[in-house]
C-alpha angles and dihedrals in degrees: 000000000000094000091047092053092045091049091050094049095048093044092051092049091054093045093050092045091051094044097055089049093044090055090058106026093156090056091050090049089058087057090051089052088058091056091049094046123107096256091058121027095347097224100127092162087072093057091087088059094049094109092050092050089047091054091049094049094046094046090051093050094047101044098036088049092051092044089054090049091050094041092237117163088344099187093050092043095051092044092050093047091051090053090047091049092050088052092050090045091055092050095047093045090051090049093048099042096045095030086231102143115022095200120031093198091231091152097021114230093325097081124015121214129186114233093257092047088052091050093049089049090053093048092051091048091048091051090048092050092050090050090050091050090054094045094050098039092101090055096056096080095040091049090051093052092047098044097099091056093043092053089057092052132014096000091061090061091050091055090050089054090049091050095049090045089052093054093049093049093046089056093047093048093046091049091053094048098045100034131356131318114280088226116030113212094171128108087239096066120139109279095035112136105217092189093054091045092052090050090054090050092050092049094050110025124174114253125220133188128202116234115203122212105223126191124198106228091205103044102021091234115153124210135184108219127178120232095255095052090045092056095042096048109071092191090075098056111014119116111283094020113150090215115099129178113246106230117235094015100088117117134207108217127193108238099168124026112217131186108324119219137137085227087082086078093053097111120142123190132183118237089270092058097255112140115239098175094111092051090054099046094042095049117107085232131007130180117198123191108202129198126173093180104033092168089065096058117101112237092235090055090055091049092052093048093048092047091054099044091046089064087069096084095171096055135090104238129196134167104218118198144126092265121067092211100052099107128049109191102026128060115274121227134177135231135164111273094232091051090051091052089054088060103031123053093180136043111263107020136180125222120184121197131190113196088335096311120118107240100163140009131169145140112287091242090060092044091055091054093060 
């Protein structure tokens, strides 16, 4: 009874984790790119294979999770899941300890975990898998001897379930890669009112305090002091004080969590650095052409996109990218590349707003077919 319940819980966790990533494989590949980037593991040559690695990880989670749920090839399944969990545990520990990747993407955009929460989750799963392996070890040989008979009866049904599940997931993954996610867990889903979201953020902002690292030049003692205590205590800064701020070791710490939304990063500037966000979200209609890798867009694609959006005479139109010279006949605007990737899952990408509300979004290639 206990091992059956534990097996069910762990299997469902892996299936759900794989599913939310499978829905948005491109988004998960962006997370893989972070791990491969110079500030983390410094293997930038692997960034071009991020989507392939994402597919492999998601497929393993989904199918091993379902195999565990169906009790198919139990010894192999449990062994493979333990290895996978050790791999995830290493990544999440590295992220947490070195503060390298602030969100591992374990459950995509559906559920957010801090790095340490992700690591604890992986350790708990690993412990559960090891317990399951020990509990089921007596069944491995008996299952092996009974497998020919099982394949002719109940096991055949299980493989049919696995096959149908595979076809469904292949469709969902392909849809997310070629178009848009079947289920959108992001803050930028159709129907989101950017203006209303920004008002919520402004009414309830997160608050941070700076903590200074101070070193006593006489004793060598080191203290962490928040900005208020530093200002109020003259001993830390008055003339002749032995306390000196250690450069590069100050920390900004969250002291009050406000309204959480990715919309806080929706900030558009013109090439001169003037913010045009308000113009965009207050316009009766706005069409934004996003590109996180403008150098990868073919010139004829840009021409076709510009020709189509320029027919919308009543709309505010901007081409938003990381390069101020990307677009030729529409106004260029700038946004952080990571923020663009949060919005756009293809390069280039079209976002249409009506009084600040998202009414349409799609890859440019789909937009051009309309």
